DSSP file (Angstrom, degrees, kcal/mol; ACC not computed):
  #  RESIDUE AA STRUCTURE BP1 BP2  ACC     N-H-->O    O-->H-N    N-H-->O    O-->H-N    TCO  KAPPA ALPHA  PHI   PSI    X-CA   Y-CA   Z-CA
    1    1 A X              0   0    0      0, 0.0   122,-0.3     0, 0.0     2,-0.1   0.000 360.0 360.0 360.0 138.4    0.0    0.0    0.0
    2    2 A X        -     0   0    0    120,-0.1     2,-0.4     1,-0.1    26,-0.3  -0.425 360.0-101.2 -79.1 152.9    1.3    3.5   -0.9
    3    3 A X  E     -a   28   0A   0     24,-2.9    26,-2.8    -2,-0.1     2,-0.5  -0.626  39.6-127.8 -68.1 128.0    1.9    6.3    1.5
    4    4 A X  E     -a   29   0A   0     -2,-0.4    48,-2.9    24,-0.2    49,-2.1  -0.716  27.1-161.2 -89.2 125.5   -1.0    8.7    1.2
    5    5 A X  E     -ab  30  53A   0     24,-3.4    26,-2.4    -2,-0.5    27,-1.2  -0.879  14.1-166.4-112.5 134.6    0.1   12.2    0.6
    6    6 A X  E     -ab  32  54A   0     47,-2.8    49,-2.3    -2,-0.4     2,-0.4  -0.986  16.8-160.0-114.1 128.8   -1.9   15.5    1.1
    7    7 A X  E     -ab  33  55A   0     25,-2.3    27,-2.2    -2,-0.5     2,-0.5  -0.902  15.2-169.3-113.3 135.2   -0.3   18.5   -0.5
    8    8 A X  E     +ab  34  56A   0     47,-2.9    49,-2.1    -2,-0.4     2,-0.3  -0.900  36.1 132.2-122.3 100.8   -0.9   22.2    0.4
    9    9 A X        -     0   0    0     25,-1.8    27,-0.1    -2,-0.5    51,-0.1  -0.981  38.8-164.4-152.4 134.8    0.8   24.3   -2.3
   10   10 A X        +     0   0    0     -2,-0.3     2,-0.6    49,-0.3    25,-0.1   0.525  66.0  91.4-102.2  -5.9   -0.6   27.3   -4.3
   11   11 A X     >  -     0   0    0      1,-0.2     4,-2.3     2,-0.0     5,-0.2  -0.808  62.8-153.4 -92.9 122.2    2.0   27.4   -7.0
   12   12 A X  H  > S+     0   0    0     -2,-0.6     4,-2.0     1,-0.2     5,-0.2   0.904  94.8  49.9 -59.8 -44.2    1.0   25.3  -10.1
   13   13 A X  H  > S+     0   0    0      1,-0.2     4,-2.4     2,-0.2    -1,-0.2   0.923 112.2  48.0 -62.0 -38.9    4.6   24.7  -11.2
   14   14 A X  H  > S+     0   0    0      1,-0.2     4,-2.7     2,-0.2     5,-0.2   0.887 107.6  56.7 -70.1 -34.9    5.6   23.6   -7.7
   15   15 A X  H  X S+     0   0    0     -4,-2.3     4,-2.1     2,-0.2    -1,-0.2   0.907 109.1  46.1 -55.9 -42.8    2.6   21.3   -7.6
   16   16 A X  H  X S+     0   0    0     -4,-2.0     4,-2.8     2,-0.2    -2,-0.2   0.922 111.0  51.5 -66.2 -44.2    3.8   19.7  -10.8
   17   17 A X  H  X S+     0   0    0     -4,-2.4     4,-2.5     1,-0.2    -2,-0.2   0.922 111.7  48.0 -61.2 -42.8    7.3   19.3   -9.5
   18   18 A X  H  X S+     0   0    0     -4,-2.7     4,-2.4     2,-0.2    -1,-0.2   0.876 110.4  50.3 -66.2 -36.2    6.1   17.7   -6.3
   19   19 A X  H  X S+     0   0    0     -4,-2.1     4,-2.4    -5,-0.2     5,-0.2   0.961 112.5  48.1 -62.5 -48.3    3.8   15.3   -8.2
   20   20 A X  H  X S+     0   0    0     -4,-2.8     4,-2.6     1,-0.2    -2,-0.2   0.889 111.6  50.5 -61.7 -38.8    6.8   14.3  -10.4
   21   21 A X  H  X S+     0   0    0     -4,-2.5     4,-2.3     2,-0.2     5,-0.3   0.924 109.8  49.1 -66.7 -42.1    9.0   13.9   -7.4
   22   22 A X  H  X S+     0   0    0     -4,-2.4     4,-2.3     1,-0.2     6,-0.4   0.925 114.5  46.2 -60.3 -44.2    6.4   11.6   -5.6
   23   23 A X  H  < S+     0   0    0     -4,-2.4    -2,-0.2     1,-0.2    -1,-0.2   0.920 112.1  50.2 -65.6 -44.2    6.1    9.5   -8.8
   24   24 A X  H  < S+     0   0    0     -4,-2.6    -2,-0.2     1,-0.2    -1,-0.2   0.867 114.3  44.1 -65.0 -38.7    9.9    9.3   -9.4
   25   25 A X  H  < S-     0   0    0     -4,-2.3    -1,-0.2    -5,-0.2    -2,-0.2   0.909 103.7-155.5 -71.9 -41.1   10.6    8.2   -5.8
   26   26 A X     <  +     0   0    0     -4,-2.3     3,-0.1    -5,-0.3    -3,-0.1   0.208  61.6  78.6  82.0 155.3    7.6    5.7   -5.9
   27   27 A X  S    S+     0   0    0      1,-0.3   -24,-2.9    -4,-0.1    96,-0.5   0.610  76.6 104.8  87.4  11.5    5.5    4.3   -3.1
   28   28 A X  E     -a    3   0A   0     -6,-0.4     2,-0.4   -26,-0.3    -1,-0.3  -0.940  48.7-164.6-126.5 147.3    3.4    7.5   -2.7
   29   29 A X  E     -a    4   0A   0    -26,-2.8   -24,-3.4    -2,-0.3     2,-0.9  -0.991  20.1-136.0-132.0 124.2   -0.1    8.3   -3.7
   30   30 A X  E     +a    5   0A   0     -2,-0.4   -24,-0.2   -26,-0.2     3,-0.1  -0.688  31.0 168.9 -76.9 107.2   -1.4   11.9   -3.8
   31   31 A X  E     +     0   0A   0    -26,-2.4     2,-0.3    -2,-0.9   -25,-0.2   0.571  59.3   8.6-101.5  -9.2   -4.8   11.6   -2.2
   32   32 A X  E     -a    6   0A   0    -27,-1.2   -25,-2.3     2,-0.0     2,-0.3  -0.978  54.4-170.0-165.6 154.2   -5.6   15.3   -1.8
   33   33 A X  E     -a    7   0A   0     -2,-0.3     2,-0.3   -27,-0.2   -25,-0.2  -0.994   3.2-178.7-149.6 146.0   -4.4   18.8   -2.6
   34   34 A X  E     -a    8   0A   0    -27,-2.2   -25,-1.8    -2,-0.3     3,-0.1  -0.979  18.5-158.3-139.5 149.4   -5.3   22.3   -1.5
   35   35 A X  S    S+     0   0    0     -2,-0.3    26,-0.7   -27,-0.2    27,-0.4   0.456  77.4  27.7-108.1  -5.4   -4.0   25.7   -2.5
   36   36 A X  S  > S-     0   0    0     25,-0.1     4,-2.1    24,-0.1    27,-0.2  -0.946  84.4-100.3-149.5 172.6   -5.1   27.7    0.6
   37   37 A X  H  > S+     0   0    0     25,-2.4     4,-2.8    -2,-0.3     5,-0.2   0.899 117.2  51.2 -62.7 -45.0   -5.8   27.3    4.3
   38   38 A X  H  > S+     0   0    0     24,-0.2     4,-2.2     1,-0.2    -1,-0.2   0.932 112.2  44.8 -63.9 -47.2   -9.6   27.2    4.0
   39   39 A X  H  > S+     0   0    0      1,-0.2     4,-2.4     2,-0.2    -1,-0.2   0.882 115.0  49.7 -62.9 -39.2   -9.6   24.4    1.3
   40   40 A X  H  X S+     0   0    0     -4,-2.1     4,-2.6     2,-0.2    -2,-0.2   0.916 109.8  49.8 -68.2 -40.9   -7.0   22.5    3.3
   41   41 A X  H  X S+     0   0    0     -4,-2.8     4,-2.3     2,-0.2    -2,-0.2   0.921 111.8  49.0 -60.4 -44.1   -8.9   22.8    6.5
   42   42 A X  H  X S+     0   0    0     -4,-2.2     4,-1.9    -5,-0.2    -2,-0.2   0.921 111.7  49.3 -61.2 -44.8  -12.1   21.6    4.7
   43   43 A X  H  X S+     0   0    0     -4,-2.4     4,-1.6     1,-0.2    -1,-0.2   0.931 110.1  50.6 -62.7 -42.8  -10.2   18.6    3.2
   44   44 A X  H  < S+     0   0    0     -4,-2.6     3,-0.2     1,-0.2    -1,-0.2   0.909 110.0  50.0 -64.5 -39.7   -8.7   17.6    6.6
   45   45 A X  H >< S+     0   0    0     -4,-2.3     3,-0.5     1,-0.2    -1,-0.2   0.856 114.0  45.0 -66.2 -33.6  -12.1   17.7    8.2
   46   46 A X  H 3< S+     0   0    0     -4,-1.9    -1,-0.2     1,-0.2    -2,-0.2   0.698 120.0  40.9 -78.9 -18.6  -13.6   15.5    5.5
   47   47 A X  T >< S+     0   0    0     -4,-1.6     3,-2.7    -3,-0.2    -1,-0.2  -0.254  73.5 174.0-128.6  45.3  -10.7   13.1    5.5
   48   48 A X  T <  S+     0   0    0     -3,-0.5    -3,-0.1     1,-0.3    -4,-0.0  -0.319  79.5   5.6 -56.4 127.9   -9.7   12.5    9.1
   49   49 A X  T 3  S+     0   0    0      1,-0.1    -1,-0.3    -5,-0.1    -5,-0.0   0.603  99.0 118.8  73.4  11.6   -7.1    9.8    9.2
   50   50 A X    <   +     0   0    0     -3,-2.7     2,-0.3    -6,-0.2    -2,-0.1   0.188  61.9  57.7 -95.7  17.3   -7.0    9.8    5.4
   51   51 A X        -     0   0    0      1,-0.1    27,-0.5    -4,-0.1   -46,-0.2  -0.995  47.1-170.5-147.6 150.4   -3.3   10.8    5.0
   52   52 A X  S    S+     0   0    0    -48,-2.9    27,-2.1    -2,-0.3     2,-0.4   0.668  81.9  24.7-110.3 -26.1    0.0    9.6    6.0
   53   53 A X  E     -bc   5  79A   0    -49,-2.1   -47,-2.8    25,-0.3     2,-0.4  -0.995  61.5-162.6-141.9 131.3    2.2   12.5    4.9
   54   54 A X  E     -bc   6  80A   0     25,-2.6    27,-2.9    -2,-0.4     2,-0.5  -0.952   4.3-160.3-112.4 137.0    1.4   16.2    4.4
   55   55 A X  E     -bc   7  81A   0    -49,-2.3   -47,-2.9    -2,-0.4     2,-0.4  -0.984  21.6-173.5-114.9 117.2    3.6   18.5    2.4
   56   56 A X  E     -bc   8  82A   0     25,-2.4    27,-2.9    -2,-0.5     2,-0.3  -0.939  20.6-152.2-126.4 129.3    2.8   22.0    3.4
   57   57 A X        -     0   0    0    -49,-2.1    27,-0.2    -2,-0.4     3,-0.1  -0.734  13.3-147.2 -91.1 148.3    4.0   25.4    2.1
   58   58 A X  S    S+     0   0    0     -2,-0.3     7,-2.9     1,-0.2     2,-0.8   0.903  81.7  60.2 -84.2 -43.5    3.9   28.2    4.6
   59   59 A X  B    S+E   64   0B   0      5,-0.2   -49,-0.3     6,-0.1     2,-0.3  -0.790  70.6 173.2 -92.7 111.0    3.1   31.2    2.4
   60   60 A X        -     0   0    0      3,-0.9     3,-0.2    -2,-0.8   -24,-0.1  -0.769  46.0-114.4-114.3 157.5   -0.3   30.6    0.7
   61   61 A X  S    S+     0   0    0    -26,-0.7     2,-0.4    -2,-0.3   -25,-0.1   0.854 110.7  20.8 -57.8 -35.7   -2.4   32.9   -1.4
   62   62 A X  S    S-     0   0    0    -27,-0.4   -25,-2.4    -3,-0.0    -1,-0.3  -0.977 124.4  -9.2-139.5 125.5   -4.9   32.8    1.4
   63   63 A X  S    S-     0   0    0     -2,-0.4    -3,-0.9    -3,-0.2     2,-0.4  -0.317  82.3 -71.7  84.9-167.3   -4.2   31.8    4.9
   64   64 A X  B  >  -E   59   0B   0     -5,-0.1     4,-1.1     1,-0.1    -5,-0.2  -0.966   9.6-144.2-135.5 142.1   -1.1   30.4    6.5
   65   65 A X  H  > S+     0   0    0     -7,-2.9     4,-2.5    -2,-0.4     5,-0.2   0.743 101.1  67.7 -72.6 -22.9    0.7   27.1    6.5
   66   66 A X  H  > S+     0   0    0     -8,-0.4     4,-2.0     2,-0.2    -1,-0.2   0.926 100.3  47.5 -58.3 -47.3    1.6   27.7   10.2
   67   67 A X  H  > S+     0   0    0      1,-0.2     4,-2.2     2,-0.2    -1,-0.2   0.876 111.9  50.4 -63.6 -37.3   -2.0   27.4   11.2
   68   68 A X  H  X S+     0   0    0     -4,-1.1     4,-3.2     2,-0.2     5,-0.2   0.896 107.6  53.0 -69.7 -38.0   -2.3   24.2    9.1
   69   69 A X  H  X S+     0   0    0     -4,-2.5     4,-1.8     1,-0.2    -2,-0.2   0.921 111.9  46.0 -64.0 -40.4    0.8   22.6   10.7
   70   70 A X  H  X S+     0   0    0     -4,-2.0     4,-0.6     1,-0.2    -1,-0.2   0.923 114.1  47.6 -67.9 -40.4   -0.5   23.2   14.1
   71   71 A X  H >< S+     0   0    0     -4,-2.2     3,-1.0     1,-0.2     4,-0.3   0.904 111.8  50.7 -64.6 -41.7   -4.0   21.9   13.2
   72   72 A X  H >< S+     0   0    0     -4,-3.2     3,-1.6     1,-0.2     5,-0.2   0.832  99.4  64.6 -66.5 -31.4   -2.5   18.8   11.5
   73   73 A X  H 3< S+     0   0    0     -4,-1.8    -1,-0.2     1,-0.3    -2,-0.2   0.761  99.4  55.1 -64.9 -21.5   -0.4   18.0   14.6
   74   74 A X  T << S+     0   0    0     -3,-1.0    -1,-0.3    -4,-0.6     2,-0.2   0.550  92.2  92.1 -86.2  -7.3   -3.7   17.5   16.5
   75   75 A X  S <  S-     0   0    0     -3,-1.6   -27,-0.0    -4,-0.3   -31,-0.0  -0.553  79.6-129.6 -85.9 153.1   -4.8   14.9   14.0
   76   76 A X  S    S+     0   0    0     -2,-0.2    -1,-0.1     0, 0.0    -3,-0.1   0.378  80.2  91.6 -80.0   6.9   -4.2   11.2   14.4
   77   77 A X  S    S-     0   0    0     -5,-0.2   -25,-0.2     1,-0.1   -29,-0.0   0.642  77.0 -59.4 -77.6-127.9   -2.8   10.9   10.9
   78   78 A X        -     0   0    0    -27,-0.5   -25,-0.3     1,-0.2   -26,-0.1   0.010  61.7 -42.7-113.1-153.5    0.7   11.1    9.7
   79   79 A X  E     -c   53   0A   0    -27,-2.1   -25,-2.6    21,-0.1     2,-0.5  -0.409  39.6-148.1 -80.1 153.2    3.8   13.2    9.4
   80   80 A X  E     -c   54   0A   0     19,-0.3    21,-2.9   -27,-0.2    22,-1.3  -0.986  13.1-175.2-121.1 122.5    3.9   16.8    8.4
   81   81 A X  E     -cd  55 102A   0    -27,-2.9   -25,-2.4    -2,-0.5     2,-0.4  -0.983  17.4-141.9-121.7 128.0    6.8   18.2    6.4
   82   82 A X  E     -cd  56 103A   0     20,-2.8    22,-3.0    -2,-0.5     2,-0.4  -0.713  17.1-176.1 -83.9 134.2    7.1   21.9    5.7
   83   83 A X  E     + d   0 104A   0    -27,-2.9     2,-0.3    -2,-0.4    22,-0.2  -0.875  26.7 138.9-131.5  99.4    8.4   22.8    2.2
   84   84 A X  E >   - d   0 105A   0     20,-1.6    22,-1.3    -2,-0.4     3,-0.5  -0.956  61.6-130.6-146.2 154.0    8.8   26.5    1.8
   85   85 A X  T 3  S+     0   0    0     -2,-0.3    20,-0.1    20,-0.2     2,-0.1   0.639 102.3  72.5 -73.6 -13.3   10.9   29.3    0.5
   86   86 A X  T 3   +     0   0    0      5,-0.0     2,-0.7     2,-0.0    -1,-0.2  -0.103  63.4 135.9 -96.3  33.3   10.5   30.9    3.8
   87   87 A X    <   +     0   0    0     -3,-0.5     2,-0.3     4,-0.1    18,-0.1  -0.766  16.7 151.8 -94.1 116.6   12.7   28.7    5.9
   88   88 A X     >  -     0   0    0     -2,-0.7     4,-2.6     1,-0.0     5,-0.2  -0.778  61.9 -96.1-123.5 171.5   15.0   30.5    8.3
   89   89 A X  H  > S+     0   0    0     -2,-0.3     4,-2.3     2,-0.2     5,-0.2   0.904 127.2  47.9 -55.1 -43.9   16.4   29.2   11.7
   90   90 A X  H  > S+     0   0    0      2,-0.2     4,-2.3     1,-0.2    -1,-0.2   0.928 113.1  47.6 -65.5 -43.3   13.5   31.0   13.5
   91   91 A X  H  > S+     0   0    0      1,-0.2     4,-2.6     2,-0.2    -2,-0.2   0.895 110.0  52.3 -63.7 -39.4   10.9   29.7   11.1
   92   92 A X  H  X S+     0   0    0     -4,-2.6     4,-2.4     2,-0.2     5,-0.2   0.925 110.8  47.7 -63.6 -45.4   12.3   26.1   11.4
   93   93 A X  H  X S+     0   0    0     -4,-2.3     4,-2.6     1,-0.2    -1,-0.2   0.916 111.7  50.4 -63.1 -39.9   12.1   26.2   15.2
   94   94 A X  H  X S+     0   0    0     -4,-2.3     4,-2.1     2,-0.2    -2,-0.2   0.938 110.6  49.6 -64.3 -43.3    8.5   27.6   15.1
   95   95 A X  H  X>S+     0   0    0     -4,-2.6     5,-2.6     1,-0.2     4,-0.8   0.928 111.5  48.1 -61.0 -46.4    7.5   24.8   12.7
   96   96 A X  H ><5S+     0   0    0     -4,-2.4     3,-0.8     1,-0.2    -1,-0.2   0.902 110.1  51.5 -61.5 -40.1    9.0   22.2   14.9
   97   97 A X  H 3<5S+     0   0    0     -4,-2.6    -1,-0.2     1,-0.2    -2,-0.2   0.860 107.8  53.7 -63.9 -32.8    7.3   23.6   18.0
   98   98 A X  H 3<5S-     0   0    0     -4,-2.1   -25,-0.3    -5,-0.2    -1,-0.2   0.620 131.5 -93.5 -73.8 -14.0    4.0   23.6   16.0
   99   99 A X  T <<5 +     0   0    0     -3,-0.8   -19,-0.3    -4,-0.8    -3,-0.2   0.477  68.6 155.0 117.1   3.8    4.5   19.9   15.3
  100  100 A X      < -     0   0    0     -5,-2.6    -1,-0.2    -6,-0.1   -19,-0.2  -0.373  33.0-154.1 -65.2 140.4    6.2   19.6   11.9
  101  101 A X  S    S+     0   0    0    -21,-2.9     2,-0.3     1,-0.3   -20,-0.2   0.682  79.5  10.7 -84.9 -19.8    8.2   16.4   11.5
  102  102 A X  E     -d   81   0A   0    -22,-1.3   -20,-2.8    -7,-0.1     2,-0.4  -0.983  59.0-158.1-156.4 152.8   10.5   18.1    9.0
  103  103 A X  E     +d   82   0A   0     -2,-0.3     2,-0.4   -22,-0.2   -20,-0.2  -0.947  21.5 174.4-138.4 111.2   11.2   21.6    7.6
  104  104 A X  E     -d   83   0A   0    -22,-3.0   -20,-1.6    -2,-0.4     2,-0.2  -0.976  27.9-127.0-129.6 133.9   12.9   21.9    4.2
  105  105 A X  E >   -d   84   0A   0     -2,-0.4     3,-2.6   -22,-0.2   -20,-0.2  -0.518  21.0-128.1 -72.1 139.5   13.7   24.9    2.0
  106  106 A X  G >  S+     0   0    0    -22,-1.3     3,-0.5     1,-0.3   -21,-0.2   0.726 111.0  66.3 -61.1 -18.6   12.4   24.7   -1.5
  107  107 A X  G 3  S+     0   0    0    -23,-0.3    -1,-0.3     1,-0.2     3,-0.2   0.607  94.6  61.6 -73.8 -10.6   16.0   25.5   -2.5
  108  108 A X  G X>  +     0   0    0     -3,-2.6     4,-1.4     1,-0.2     3,-1.2  -0.390  59.0 150.7-113.1  54.1   16.9   22.1   -1.1
  109  109 A X  H <> S+     0   0    0     -3,-0.5     4,-2.1     1,-0.3    -1,-0.2   0.853  72.4  58.0 -56.1 -38.3   14.8   19.9   -3.4
  110  110 A X  H 3> S+     0   0    0      1,-0.2     4,-2.4     2,-0.2    -1,-0.3   0.849 101.2  56.4 -60.7 -34.5   17.4   17.1   -3.0
  111  111 A X  H <> S+     0   0    0     -3,-1.2     4,-2.3     2,-0.2    -1,-0.2   0.880 107.0  49.2 -66.5 -38.4   16.8   17.2    0.8
  112  112 A X  H  X S+     0   0    0     -4,-1.4     4,-2.5     2,-0.2    -2,-0.2   0.897 109.1  52.7 -65.9 -39.3   13.0   16.6    0.2
  113  113 A X  H  X S+     0   0    0     -4,-2.1     4,-2.6     2,-0.2    -2,-0.2   0.932 110.7  47.1 -63.2 -44.7   13.8   13.7   -2.2
  114  114 A X  H  X S+     0   0    0     -4,-2.4     4,-1.7     2,-0.2    -1,-0.2   0.918 110.1  53.0 -62.8 -40.1   16.0   12.1    0.6
  115  115 A X  H  X S+     0   0    0     -4,-2.3     4,-0.5     1,-0.2     3,-0.2   0.948 111.5  46.8 -61.2 -45.7   13.3   12.6    3.2
  116  116 A X  H >< S+     0   0    0     -4,-2.5     3,-1.2     1,-0.2    -2,-0.2   0.914 109.7  52.4 -65.1 -42.5   10.8   10.8    0.9
  117  117 A X  H 3< S+     0   0    0     -4,-2.6    -1,-0.2     1,-0.3    -2,-0.2   0.849 114.7  43.6 -61.0 -30.9   13.2    7.9    0.2
  118  118 A X  H 3< S+     0   0    0     -4,-1.7    -1,-0.3    -3,-0.2    -2,-0.2   0.453  83.7 129.9 -89.8  -3.0   13.7    7.4    3.9
  119  119 A X    X<  -     0   0    0     -3,-1.2     3,-1.4    -4,-0.5     2,-0.1  -0.316  62.7-115.4 -65.8 130.8   10.0    7.8    4.8
  120  120 A X  T 3  S+     0   0    0      1,-0.2     3,-0.1    -2,-0.0    -1,-0.1  -0.367  96.1  22.4 -66.7 139.0    8.7    4.9    7.0
  121  121 A X  T 3  S+     0   0    0      1,-0.3     2,-0.3    -2,-0.1    -1,-0.2   0.322  82.9 143.3  92.0  -8.1    6.1    2.7    5.6
  122  122 A X    <   -     0   0    0     -3,-1.4     2,-0.6    -6,-0.1    -1,-0.3  -0.479  50.7-130.5 -66.1 128.9    7.0    3.5    2.0
  123  123 A X        -     0   0    0    -96,-0.5     2,-0.5  -122,-0.3  -120,-0.1  -0.754  19.5-143.3 -84.9 120.9    6.6    0.4   -0.2
  124  124 A X        -     0   0    0     -2,-0.6     2,-0.2   -97,-0.1   -98,-0.1  -0.701  15.4-125.4 -82.1 125.0    9.8    0.1   -2.2
  125  125 A X        -     0   0    0     -2,-0.5     2,-0.5     1,-0.1    -1,-0.0  -0.545  20.9-130.1 -71.5 135.0    9.2   -1.2   -5.8
  126  126 A X        -     0   0    0     -2,-0.2     2,-0.4     1,-0.0    -1,-0.1  -0.761  16.1-143.8 -89.5 125.3   11.2   -4.2   -6.6
  127  127 A X        -     0   0    0     -2,-0.5     2,-0.3     2,-0.0    -1,-0.0  -0.739  14.7-132.5 -87.5 129.4   13.1   -3.9   -9.9
  128  128 A X              0   0    0     -2,-0.4    -1,-0.0     1,-0.1     0, 0.0  -0.600 360.0 360.0 -80.5 144.8   13.3   -7.1  -11.8
  129  129 A X              0   0    0     -2,-0.3    -1,-0.1     0, 0.0    -2,-0.0   0.477 360.0 360.0 -80.5 360.0   16.8   -8.0  -13.1
């Protein structure tokens, strides 16, 4: 079974990059996506326990990823990784305090790839020789 991913990202190009990354790493299924805090909150309420990993941007066209990270931390679901252009040491500490399991700058795409490769519960596809 694939790791169920909920994505909160308002940039269309970044949405596509993240979809491509999830597909290339393998073992992940994008089960939901939102582009703002309101839509993300509504999705989370309708899909309690329906995700294993959330990838959340902090700066959204409407609302804040900080609020979502705090809200997701109260859910019984999975891990939350912040993936944002707005990562500083202070922001990283705040996200961790709010319950984020990881905080990665969008400038460190390879770090997100490594995080996904190491994600617990990911089913590794077996390559035939």
